[in-house]
N, C-alpha and C positions, 0 to 999 in steps of 0.2 A: 770620703768626701760626700757631703750632703748638699744637695741642690734643690731649690724650688723648681717644680716642673713648669713648663711653659706651654704645654698642649695636652689635650685630654687623652692622647694616645701614649703618653709617656710611660705608663705602666704595662703596656702590652707585652713586653718581653719578660715581665716578672710572672712566671708560670706557677709559682707555689699557690695552692689552694688551701686556705685554712680560714678559720672564723674571722681572723683579723683582715685578711686580704679581701674577703667578701664584703666586710663592712666598709673598708677603704674604697674599693673600686665602685661599690654601689653609691657611696657618697659622691664620688667624682662624677659618676654618670648622672646623678640627680642635680648637682649644683655646678659642675664644670669648674672653671678657674677664674670666673668673673666676679666672685664675691669676696669681700675682705674677711668675712667670718669663716669661710671654708678655704683652707690653704693646704697644699699638698707638696710633699718633698720625696726625694729618692736618695738613697745612699749608694754610692758606687765604690767598688774596690779598685785596685791599681790597674786591673784589666778592663775597666769600664763596665763590668757586670753589675747589675742591680742586686744588692744584698739586703736591702730593706726598702719598704714603701711606708709612707707616713701621711696621716691626715691630721689636721688640726681644725676642729670645729669649735669656734670661740676659743676657750682655753683647754679643751679636752682633746688629747692626743690618742690615736690608735696606731700601733706599729706592727707590721708583719715582717718577720726577719727570716733570712736564709743565709746562714754563715755570715752574719752581720758583725760589725765592729760595735759591740755593746757599749764600750766605754765612750766612743764618739757619740753614739745616740744619747746616752745619759747626759753628757756634757751639753749637747745641742739643746735638749728640751729644758735643761736648767737655765741656759742662757736666754732662750726664747721666753721662758716662763710658762707655767702650766697650772691648770686646776686639777687635772687628773691625767693619767697615762695608762692605757690598757694595752697589755702585751703579755708575752709568756716568759720574759726574761728580765734582766736589769736588777735582780734582787741584790747583787753585789754593790749596787750604787745607791739604792734607796731603801731605807729601813721601814718606812711606814706604807703598808699596803694591805688591801683585802685580797683574799684568795679563794678560788673555787675550782670546779671541775668543768672542762669542756667535753661535751658529748657530740657524737656525729652519727647520722644514719643515712643510708640511701635505700632503705627497704620501702617497698610500696605495697601496703596491704590496706584495703578499704574495710572499715567497720560500718555496721548499719544498726540503727535503732529505730523502732516505730515511733510515729507521731512527732518526728523532729524535722526541722528544716535547717539547712546550712546556707547562711547568707554570706556571699563573698563580697558584698558591698554594703556593710552595715553603716548606719549613720554614725559619724565620728563623735558627735555629742553623746549619743547613747553609749557608744563604746567607752568613751572617757569616763562617764559616770559609772558604768559597770565595773571598769577596772579599778576605780577609786585610787587614782594616782596620788600619792602622798605629797601634798604641798606643791604639786605641779601646776604651772600656769597653763590654763586651757588654750589661750590664744597662741602662745608660743608653740605648744605641743601640736595644735591643729595646723598651724602654718607649716610646720616642718613635715608632719606625717602626710598631710594632703599633698604637699609638693612632691614628696617621694612617690606617693601612690600615682600621681598624674604622670610621673616620668618612668613608671614601671619598675621602680627599685624598692618598693614596699607594697604590702597587701594586708588587708585586715579581713578577719573571718569571725563569724559567730554561729553558735548553735542556738536555734530558737524553738520554743514550744509555745504555741498560741501567740506568736508574734512577740514573745518576751525572751530576752537573752538569758540563757542558762550557762553558757560557756563561751569564751572568746579567746582569740590569740592574734598575734601580728607577726608577719615576716617584716622585721624592721629594715632588713637589707636583702636585696635580691640582685645577683649578678651572674651572668653566664650560666643560668639554670641551677645555681646554687643559692642557698638562702640561710639567714640567721633567724631562728625562732625566738620570739620574746613575748612577754606579757600574757602568758597562758593563765587563765583564771576561770574557775567554775564556781558558781554561787554555792555557798556552804550547804544549803539544803538539797543540792543536786549532786554532791560529791559522792564518789564510790558507787556510781550508778552507770558509768560507761560514757558519760557525755564528754568528758575530757579526752578519753581515748578516741571517740568518734571524731572530735574536732581535730586533734593532732594528726590522726591517720589521714583524714581528708586533706589537710594542709600538705602533708608529705607527698601524697599522690599528685598534688597540683604542681609539684616541683620535680623536674626530671632528674636533677642531679643530687648533690649532697645537702643535707640540712644540718646545721650546727646550732648548738645552744650552750649557754652558760648557766650552770646551776650552782647553788651554794653547797658547801660540804654537808654531807649527811642528810640531804633533802632530795626527795623525789627520784632517787636513783632507780628504785624498783618500777615506778610508773613508766619512766622513759625506757628502761631496759626492756620491758615487755613490748614496747613499740619498735624495738630494733636498734635503739641507740646504744653506743658503746663509749666508754671513757677513752678519750684520746690525749689528754694532757690537763694542764692546769692553766687557768687564767689568773692574771694578777692585775689589780687596779691600784696604781701608785697614786698617792695623794700628797 
């Protein structure tokens, strides 16, 4: 059975910690249940135990599953209608999806480089321009990420040299001392010089728990492995 949640504590008994649950719970902490564009559901088994938690942000679903009824979940999001669905299952019900690797680390090792400064509160306009988001709308991006940052469920970082950004990254979701790392970028002329490692290691030390990330197949595995990340599974984005 899938039910829309009625209070912000509805997911407290769901104890599985994975990339998806951190995303969902951070989103719930940021927006609560008062907005039409952010809706949350839970799936219950016959014993009343939570087997899946679900977020719907506009048309984009994220699902964290723990012995879930995948068929019921697939039928549910088809009936509701979706733009995308991020989870680690449901491949038996949807043919069209992108796939990559989930990595995780809880290692805390600080790197240092001379003549660098780490800014934990970079200007979001500067960050947006540096990241060069493809066809993204700045206003929509700014409203969302600044709202999350104000509520402590996201955080942005940059490595600067002479007040210029050379590398940047974002924790797009933070919940219960765990985080999801996204948008790591180093300027091409500063790559393979240690600035990306400096950035990510600092970010990891700023979070006491686990850090998760999604990477594309055959990309950046060596970089993140050197920083203590291990492959833990596959992500799938159904379209």
